[in-house]
KOLLOTI-451008 format. One line per field, with one value per residue (C-alpha): residue number from 0; residue in one letter; x negated, y, z. Coordinates in nm, 2 decimals, always signed. Layout:
! residues N
torfi <- c(NUM; ...)
vexnu <- c(A; ...)
c1 <- c(X; ...)
c2 <- c(Y; ...)
c3 <- c(Z; ...)
This chain:
! residues 433
torfi <- c(0; 1; 2; 3; 4; 5; 6; 7; 8; 9; 10; 11; 12; 13; 14; 15; 16; 17; 18; 19; 20; 21; 22; 23; 24; 25; 26; 27; 28; 29; 30; 31; 32; 33; 34; 35; 36; 37; 38; 39; 40; 41; 42; 43; 44; 45; 46; 47; 48; 49; 50; 51; 52; 53; 54; 55; 56; 57; 58; 59; 60; 61; 62; 63; 64; 65; 66; 67; 68; 69; 70; 71; 72; 73; 74; 75; 76; 77; 78; 79; 80; 81; 82; 83; 84; 85; 86; 87; 88; 89; 90; 91; 92; 93; 94; 95; 96; 97; 98; 99; 100; 101; 102; 103; 104; 105; 106; 107; 108; 109; 110; 111; 112; 113; 114; 115; 116; 117; 118; 119; 120; 121; 122; 123; 124; 125; 126; 127; 128; 129; 130; 131; 132; 133; 134; 135; 136; 137; 138; 139; 140; 141; 142; 143; 144; 145; 146; 147; 148; 149; 150; 151; 152; 153; 154; 155; 156; 157; 158; 159; 160; 161; 162; 163; 164; 165; 166; 167; 168; 169; 170; 171; 172; 173; 174; 175; 176; 177; 178; 179; 180; 181; 182; 183; 184; 185; 186; 187; 188; 189; 190; 191; 192; 193; 194; 195; 196; 197; 198; 199; 200; 201; 202; 203; 204; 205; 206; 207; 208; 209; 210; 211; 212; 213; 214; 215; 216; 217; 218; 219; 220; 221; 222; 223; 224; 225; 226; 227; 228; 229; 230; 231; 232; 233; 234; 235; 236; 237; 238; 239; 240; 241; 242; 243; 244; 245; 246; 247; 248; 249; 250; 251; 252; 253; 254; 255; 256; 257; 258; 259; 260; 261; 262; 263; 264; 265; 266; 267; 268; 269; 270; 271; 272; 273; 274; 275; 276; 277; 278; 279; 280; 281; 282; 283; 284; 285; 286; 287; 288; 289; 290; 291; 292; 293; 294; 295; 296; 297; 298; 299; 300; 301; 302; 303; 304; 305; 306; 307; 308; 309; 310; 311; 312; 313; 314; 315; 316; 317; 318; 319; 320; 321; 322; 323; 324; 325; 326; 327; 328; 329; 330; 331; 332; 333; 334; 335; 336; 337; 338; 339; 340; 341; 342; 343; 344; 345; 346; 347; 348; 349; 350; 351; 352; 353; 354; 355; 356; 357; 358; 359; 360; 361; 362; 363; 364; 365; 366; 367; 368; 369; 370; 371; 372; 373; 374; 375; 376; 377; 378; 379; 380; 381; 382; 383; 384; 385; 386; 387; 388; 389; 390; 391; 392; 393; 394; 395; 396; 397; 398; 399; 400; 401; 402; 403; 404; 405; 406; 407; 408; 409; 410; 411; 412; 413; 414; 415; 416; 417; 418; 419; 420; 421; 422; 423; 424; 425; 426; 427; 428; 429; 430; 431; 432)
vexnu <- c(M; K; F; S; E; F; G; L; S; P; E; I; M; E; G; I; D; A; M; G; Y; E; Q; A; T; P; V; Q; Q; Q; V; L; P; L; I; L; N; G; R; D; V; L; A; S; A; Q; T; G; T; G; K; T; A; A; F; V; L; P; I; I; H; K; I; I; T; E; P; H; D; T; N; S; I; N; A; L; I; I; V; P; T; R; E; L; A; I; Q; I; A; Q; N; I; E; G; M; S; Y; F; T; N; V; S; A; I; A; V; Y; G; G; G; D; G; D; L; F; T; V; E; K; K; A; L; S; K; G; V; D; I; A; I; C; T; P; G; R; F; I; A; H; L; N; M; G; Y; V; K; L; N; G; L; K; Y; L; V; L; D; E; A; D; R; M; L; D; M; G; F; M; G; D; I; Q; K; I; I; S; F; L; P; K; Q; R; Q; N; L; L; F; S; A; T; M; P; P; K; I; K; E; L; A; N; K; L; L; H; Q; P; E; Y; V; N; I; A; I; S; K; P; A; E; K; I; V; Q; K; A; F; I; C; F; E; E; Q; K; P; A; I; I; K; W; L; L; E; T; S; R; Y; R; L; A; I; V; F; C; S; K; K; E; N; V; R; T; L; T; R; I; L; Q; K; A; G; L; K; A; N; E; I; H; S; N; L; E; Q; L; E; R; E; K; V; L; L; D; Y; K; N; T; K; F; N; I; L; V; A; T; D; I; L; S; R; G; V; D; I; D; I; I; D; L; V; I; N; Y; D; V; P; H; D; G; E; D; Y; V; H; R; I; G; R; T; A; R; A; E; A; D; G; T; A; Y; T; L; V; S; P; R; E; Q; R; K; F; A; G; I; E; K; L; I; E; K; D; V; E; K; A; A; F; P; A; E; F; G; E; A; P; A; Y; N; P; Q; K; R; N; D; G; N; R; N; F; K; S; R; P; K; Q; H; P; H; N; K; P; K; D; G; G; G; K; A; P; V; K; H; N; Y; K; P; K; P; P; R; N; N; Q; P; P; K; V; Q)
c1 <- c(+5.06; +5.18; +4.97; +5.27; +5.20; +4.86; +4.99; +4.81; +4.90; +5.19; +4.95; +4.73; +5.04; +5.14; +4.80; +4.82; +5.17; +5.05; +4.77; +5.01; +4.89; +5.14; +5.00; +4.66; +4.40; +4.25; +3.95; +4.17; +4.39; +4.10; +3.86; +4.10; +4.24; +3.89; +3.77; +4.08; +4.00; +3.64; +3.46; +3.13; +3.19; +2.96; +3.15; +3.06; +3.27; +3.21; +3.30; +3.65; +3.80; +3.92; +3.65; +3.62; +3.97; +3.91; +3.66; +3.76; +4.13; +4.06; +3.77; +4.00; +4.27; +4.03; +3.89; +4.24; +4.37; +4.07; +3.86; +3.55; +3.27; +3.37; +3.01; +2.86; +2.88; +3.15; +3.10; +2.79; +2.83; +2.50; +2.52; +2.25; +2.35; +2.48; +2.77; +2.89; +2.86; +3.08; +3.33; +3.38; +3.41; +3.69; +3.86; +3.84; +3.97; +4.28; +4.34; +4.29; +4.46; +4.74; +4.50; +4.23; +3.95; +3.65; +3.40; +3.09; +2.88; +2.51; +2.29; +1.98; +1.95; +2.15; +2.03; +1.94; +2.30; +2.42; +2.14; +2.26; +2.62; +2.50; +2.28; +2.58; +2.80; +2.53; +2.42; +2.77; +2.95; +3.15; +3.38; +3.24; +2.91; +2.85; +2.48; +2.21; +1.91; +1.64; +1.85; +1.97; +1.62; +1.52; +1.78; +1.68; +1.32; +1.43; +1.57; +1.92; +2.14; +2.39; +2.42; +2.49; +2.86; +2.83; +3.06; +3.06; +2.79; +2.87; +2.61; +2.78; +2.63; +2.35; +2.20; +2.16; +1.99; +1.74; +1.68; +1.61; +1.35; +1.55; +1.49; +1.23; +1.46; +1.76; +1.55; +1.43; +1.79; +1.90; +1.63; +1.80; +2.14; +2.31; +2.28; +2.65; +2.84; +3.05; +2.85; +3.00; +2.78; +2.91; +2.72; +2.81; +2.55; +2.39; +2.02; +1.79; +1.69; +2.06; +2.11; +1.80; +1.92; +2.26; +2.10; +1.92; +2.21; +2.53; +2.66; +2.86; +3.00; +3.30; +3.20; +3.44; +3.37; +3.58; +3.52; +3.74; +3.94; +3.92; +4.22; +4.34; +4.18; +4.52; +4.61; +4.54; +4.41; +4.42; +4.38; +4.52; +4.29; +4.53; +4.61; +4.82; +5.12; +5.13; +5.19; +5.58; +5.60; +5.35; +5.53; +5.86; +5.70; +5.53; +5.86; +6.05; +5.80; +5.67; +5.82; +5.88; +6.14; +6.06; +5.82; +5.68; +5.55; +5.33; +5.29; +5.08; +5.34; +5.71; +5.77; +5.64; +5.85; +6.17; +6.09; +5.98; +6.29; +6.52; +6.33; +6.35; +6.72; +6.80; +6.63; +6.87; +6.63; +6.74; +6.52; +6.55; +6.31; +6.17; +5.97; +5.94; +6.21; +6.47; +6.62; +6.52; +6.86; +6.85; +6.50; +6.62; +6.92; +6.71; +6.46; +6.74; +6.90; +6.56; +6.49; +6.84; +6.75; +7.04; +6.78; +6.44; +6.22; +6.12; +5.93; +5.75; +5.49; +5.22; +5.48; +5.54; +5.18; +5.15; +5.37; +5.61; +5.60; +5.83; +5.72; +5.88; +5.71; +5.51; +5.43; +5.26; +5.19; +4.99; +5.12; +4.81; +4.48; +4.51; +4.33; +4.11; +3.99; +4.17; +4.50; +4.43; +4.38; +4.70; +4.90; +4.82; +4.83; +5.21; +5.20; +5.06; +5.18; +5.25; +5.02; +5.22; +5.07; +5.09; +4.98; +4.86; +4.83; +4.67; +4.70; +4.38; +4.37; +4.03; +4.02; +4.08; +3.81; +3.54; +3.77; +3.87; +3.50; +3.44; +3.72; +3.57; +3.24; +3.41; +3.60; +3.29; +3.49; +3.51; +3.88; +3.97; +4.06; +4.38; +4.42; +4.60; +4.92; +4.89; +5.24; +5.13; +4.86; +4.50; +4.35; +4.05; +3.73; +3.64; +3.35; +3.36; +3.04; +3.22; +3.42; +3.76; +4.12; +4.41; +4.55; +4.43; +4.43; +4.25; +4.03; +4.34; +4.50; +4.54; +4.32; +4.45; +4.54; +4.27; +4.50; +4.57; +4.20; +4.09; +3.95; +3.63; +3.47; +3.11; +2.90; +2.62; +2.80; +2.74; +3.01; +3.13; +3.12; +3.47; +3.33; +3.51; +3.45; +3.69; +4.00; +4.12; +4.30; +4.66; +4.82; +4.94; +4.87; +4.66; +4.83; +4.83; +4.68)
c2 <- c(-3.08; -3.42; -3.73; -3.86; -3.59; -3.72; -4.03; -4.27; -4.64; -4.77; -4.99; -4.69; -4.48; -4.76; -4.74; -4.36; -4.38; -4.64; -4.41; -4.12; -3.89; -3.68; -3.34; -3.31; -3.08; -2.80; -3.00; -3.30; -3.09; -2.95; -3.25; -3.55; -3.45; -3.38; -3.73; -3.89; -3.71; -3.85; -3.52; -3.50; -3.28; -3.07; -2.98; -2.76; -2.90; -2.96; -3.28; -3.24; -3.09; -3.43; -3.48; -3.85; -3.92; -3.67; -3.90; -4.24; -4.23; -4.17; -4.42; -4.69; -4.59; -4.62; -4.96; -5.12; -4.96; -4.98; -5.27; -5.33; -5.58; -5.82; -5.94; -5.59; -5.30; -5.07; -4.77; -4.67; -4.41; -4.30; -4.14; -4.01; -4.21; -4.55; -4.37; -4.20; -4.53; -4.71; -4.42; -4.42; -4.80; -4.78; -4.51; -4.73; -5.03; -4.84; -4.67; -4.99; -5.22; -5.32; -5.36; -5.62; -5.37; -5.49; -5.27; -5.31; -5.07; -5.13; -4.97; -5.04; -5.15; -5.47; -5.83; -6.09; -6.21; -5.87; -5.85; -6.18; -6.06; -5.75; -5.96; -6.18; -5.88; -5.69; -5.99; -6.14; -5.81; -5.57; -5.29; -5.02; -5.02; -4.75; -4.74; -4.55; -4.49; -4.70; -5.01; -5.00; -4.97; -5.27; -5.47; -5.32; -5.42; -5.79; -5.78; -5.92; -5.61; -5.62; -5.26; -5.33; -5.25; -4.95; -4.66; -4.42; -4.27; -4.05; -3.86; -3.75; -3.49; -3.44; -3.14; -3.35; -3.63; -3.39; -3.24; -3.60; -3.65; -3.88; -3.70; -3.96; -4.25; -4.09; -4.05; -4.41; -4.54; -4.33; -4.49; -4.83; -4.71; -4.73; -4.39; -4.38; -4.32; -4.06; -3.86; -3.68; -3.47; -3.33; -3.09; -2.85; -2.60; -2.53; -2.47; -2.45; -2.82; -2.93; -2.72; -2.87; -3.23; -3.14; -3.02; -3.35; -3.58; -3.42; -3.39; -3.06; -3.07; -2.89; -2.68; -2.67; -2.46; -2.52; -2.29; -2.40; -2.13; -2.07; -2.04; -1.69; -1.55; -1.47; -1.84; -1.98; -2.33; -2.59; -2.97; -3.23; -3.53; -3.82; -4.18; -4.27; -4.39; -4.06; -3.85; -3.85; -3.75; -3.47; -3.34; -3.34; -3.16; -2.89; -2.82; -2.80; -2.57; -2.34; -2.02; -2.00; -1.90; -2.17; -2.47; -2.72; -3.06; -3.22; -3.60; -3.78; -4.06; -4.05; -4.33; -4.11; -3.81; -4.02; -4.18; -3.85; -3.66; -3.92; -3.89; -3.51; -3.52; -3.77; -3.53; -3.26; -3.05; -2.89; -3.09; -3.20; -3.37; -3.32; -3.56; -3.69; -3.96; -3.69; -3.57; -3.23; -3.08; -3.23; -3.08; -2.74; -2.76; -2.85; -2.57; -2.32; -2.42; -2.39; -2.04; -1.94; -2.08; -2.33; -2.55; -2.45; -2.75; -2.90; -3.24; -3.27; -3.45; -3.25; -3.18; -2.86; -2.77; -2.56; -2.31; -2.25; -1.89; -1.82; -1.52; -1.63; -1.97; -1.92; -2.28; -2.56; -2.90; -3.17; -3.50; -3.65; -3.52; -3.44; -3.64; -3.34; -3.01; -2.85; -3.00; -2.88; -2.52; -2.53; -2.69; -2.44; -2.16; -2.19; -1.98; -1.63; -1.50; -1.13; -1.01; -1.21; -1.43; -1.80; -2.12; -2.45; -2.77; -3.09; -3.42; -3.63; -4.00; -4.17; -4.31; -3.96; -3.79; -3.82; -3.69; -3.39; -3.32; -3.31; -3.05; -2.84; -2.84; -2.75; -2.45; -2.36; -2.34; -2.56; -2.59; -2.54; -2.87; -2.80; -2.92; -3.25; -3.26; -3.50; -3.63; -3.82; -4.02; -4.06; -3.91; -4.03; -3.84; -3.64; -3.83; -3.81; -4.02; -4.33; -4.53; -4.62; -4.71; -4.48; -4.68; -4.75; -5.13; -5.10; -5.41; -5.63; -5.48; -5.68; -5.61; -5.32; -5.34; -5.17; -4.88; -4.79; -4.76; -4.41; -4.22; -4.11; -4.44; -4.46; -4.48; -4.70; -5.03; -5.31; -5.31; -5.63; -5.61; -5.65; -5.77; -6.07; -6.22; -6.05; -6.24; -6.24; -5.92; -6.04; -5.72; -5.90; -5.73; -5.94; -6.13; -5.95; -6.18)
c3 <- c(-6.41; -6.29; -6.36; -6.56; -6.82; -6.93; -7.11; -6.89; -6.91; -6.69; -6.49; -6.40; -6.31; -6.07; -5.90; -5.88; -5.73; -5.47; -5.37; -5.31; -5.60; -5.78; -5.88; -6.06; -5.92; -6.15; -6.24; -6.33; -6.54; -6.74; -6.76; -6.80; -7.14; -7.27; -7.18; -7.32; -7.65; -7.65; -7.58; -7.38; -7.07; -6.86; -6.54; -6.25; -5.96; -5.59; -5.40; -5.27; -5.59; -5.72; -5.98; -5.92; -6.04; -6.33; -6.49; -6.34; -6.47; -6.83; -6.84; -6.69; -6.95; -7.24; -7.11; -7.10; -7.42; -7.66; -7.77; -7.55; -7.52; -7.24; -7.20; -7.13; -6.89; -7.04; -6.82; -6.61; -6.33; -6.18; -5.83; -5.59; -5.27; -5.15; -4.97; -5.29; -5.49; -5.23; -5.23; -5.60; -5.61; -5.35; -5.56; -5.87; -5.68; -5.59; -5.92; -6.12; -5.88; -6.12; -6.42; -6.51; -6.48; -6.28; -6.10; -5.87; -5.66; -5.71; -5.44; -5.23; -4.87; -4.89; -4.85; -5.11; -5.14; -5.24; -5.50; -5.64; -5.67; -5.85; -6.09; -6.18; -6.26; -6.46; -6.66; -6.74; -6.79; -6.58; -6.69; -6.45; -6.27; -6.01; -5.94; -5.75; -5.98; -5.80; -5.75; -6.11; -6.25; -6.03; -6.22; -6.56; -6.51; -6.48; -6.83; -6.78; -6.77; -7.05; -7.20; -7.56; -7.53; -7.31; -7.42; -7.12; -6.91; -6.60; -6.40; -6.08; -5.84; -6.10; -5.92; -5.60; -5.80; -5.93; -5.58; -5.46; -5.74; -5.96; -6.30; -6.41; -6.31; -6.50; -6.81; -6.79; -6.75; -7.05; -7.26; -7.22; -7.33; -7.67; -7.86; -7.94; -7.62; -7.44; -7.18; -6.87; -6.64; -6.31; -6.09; -5.81; -5.93; -6.27; -6.22; -6.53; -6.49; -6.51; -6.83; -6.97; -6.90; -7.04; -7.37; -7.40; -7.30; -7.42; -7.77; -7.83; -7.48; -7.34; -7.03; -6.73; -6.43; -6.12; -5.82; -5.53; -5.36; -4.99; -4.75; -4.67; -4.36; -4.21; -4.18; -3.83; -3.89; -3.61; -3.61; -3.37; -3.34; -3.27; -3.34; -3.64; -3.44; -3.24; -3.54; -3.56; -3.19; -3.24; -3.55; -3.36; -3.06; -3.28; -3.46; -3.13; -2.95; -3.23; -3.34; -3.72; -3.98; -4.23; -4.20; -4.44; -4.34; -4.61; -4.64; -4.90; -4.95; -5.04; -4.78; -4.50; -4.63; -4.61; -4.27; -4.11; -4.24; -4.08; -3.75; -3.74; -3.84; -3.57; -3.32; -3.42; -3.63; -3.95; -4.19; -4.55; -4.80; -5.14; -5.36; -5.71; -5.66; -5.65; -5.98; -6.10; -6.02; -5.67; -5.61; -5.73; -5.50; -5.20; -5.27; -5.32; -4.99; -4.82; -4.96; -4.84; -4.49; -4.49; -4.32; -4.20; -4.22; -4.55; -4.55; -4.89; -5.09; -5.27; -5.54; -5.34; -5.26; -5.58; -5.75; -5.46; -5.34; -5.05; -4.83; -4.51; -4.47; -4.15; -4.05; -4.24; -4.09; -4.26; -4.14; -4.29; -4.42; -4.79; -5.06; -5.17; -5.03; -5.32; -5.20; -4.84; -4.96; -5.17; -4.89; -4.62; -4.88; -4.87; -4.56; -4.49; -4.82; -4.90; -4.62; -4.36; -4.09; -4.08; -3.89; -4.04; -3.83; -3.96; -3.78; -3.81; -3.73; -3.67; -4.02; -4.17; -3.97; -4.24; -4.50; -4.28; -4.21; -4.58; -4.62; -4.34; -4.52; -4.85; -4.71; -4.50; -4.18; -3.86; -3.80; -3.43; -3.26; -3.06; -2.71; -2.71; -2.50; -2.21; -2.26; -2.57; -2.38; -2.47; -2.79; -2.99; -2.99; -3.30; -3.45; -3.83; -3.87; -3.72; -3.96; -3.80; -3.85; -3.76; -3.48; -3.13; -3.19; -3.52; -3.47; -3.48; -3.78; -4.10; -4.40; -4.61; -4.97; -5.18; -5.29; -4.93; -4.83; -4.72; -5.01; -4.86; -4.78; -4.69; -4.38; -4.29; -4.22; -4.47; -4.74; -4.90; -5.28; -5.45; -5.78; -5.93; -6.28; -6.53; -6.62; -6.98; -7.07; -7.11; -6.98; -6.67; -6.33; -6.09; -5.82; -5.49; -5.22)
């Protein structure tokens, strides 16, 4: 399914498009309609399957399309760690960029100024609060947190919270909440304690179980650790020096698809493009010509990562690291079909390293880091723990728009809150600074 099929508001669709999303992952396809229909959900889904968007998108949609108390927290997301709170807040910032929805991450470890910002948001009202249990209870104990209008409660990575000893904290938080609300519980595993919590928390829930598939063993996976500006040259070099019948190059953004296609065509390579801006008949014609080998390199968005079964594709290149582990598996799964062999390369810039390390963890495989050709100059070290930009001169780069931030934010560096007082809901998008 495409995100356009869920009936989400135009403002949300604009944010989704800006972030480069087109196709929904399996967990999004199953969970998103249930939440939109007001059902409680118990979902077994790992990090990397796209579960954050599965619950964030319908909540944002409901907040901007249904009456809500502007002087209260509307949605509360409880998470086990500071890093996950920041990551979800960054995702919300991108998805809601063209709406008036406000959000704040509330977590321990900051200074007094951060606590003051959190207090202001929680006492005056914020649409979405993403909180670690201990920090949120510290605010609750002071008596100013406005919860009377809360409609949505999300427990993310619930099994991890229980492992960290947060069961008592979760029960205390729940005791402060209105009885009438929609409850969403996400957990990678379903031990007895999670089922016990679900029985107490959820009302006639829908159960969704998403087990991520693993790449076929016959796919040779390699990664090039490089700077962002080196990527077009590396792609061109790979396509000129590799042996293949058909190749696909995946990009997360349509702009990159168009730009890269022009570069490859100018280099004399037989390349064409496919993305959602093309009419259906145009896409069908491009795909038919590709199958008939009228050209042998197809540059595509994730519109082609699912449902395309061509046996002679033997090379897949990820121009960028996919948004989710599920997307990675589907992208590289276009090769090595029907018992054939295949190769998949992924280009990883410094700011994508944390995301790629998360994919490696999800597929339970350390992808081989290919030797970097000397002709392209120096290459960055592979250090996923270090937060970084994709370019060599990253310190001098201008501030990014929120919808272009890497999805898997986190790390130990202090993070500035993005909370601002909510403007009146007049259906006008905020001005871009």
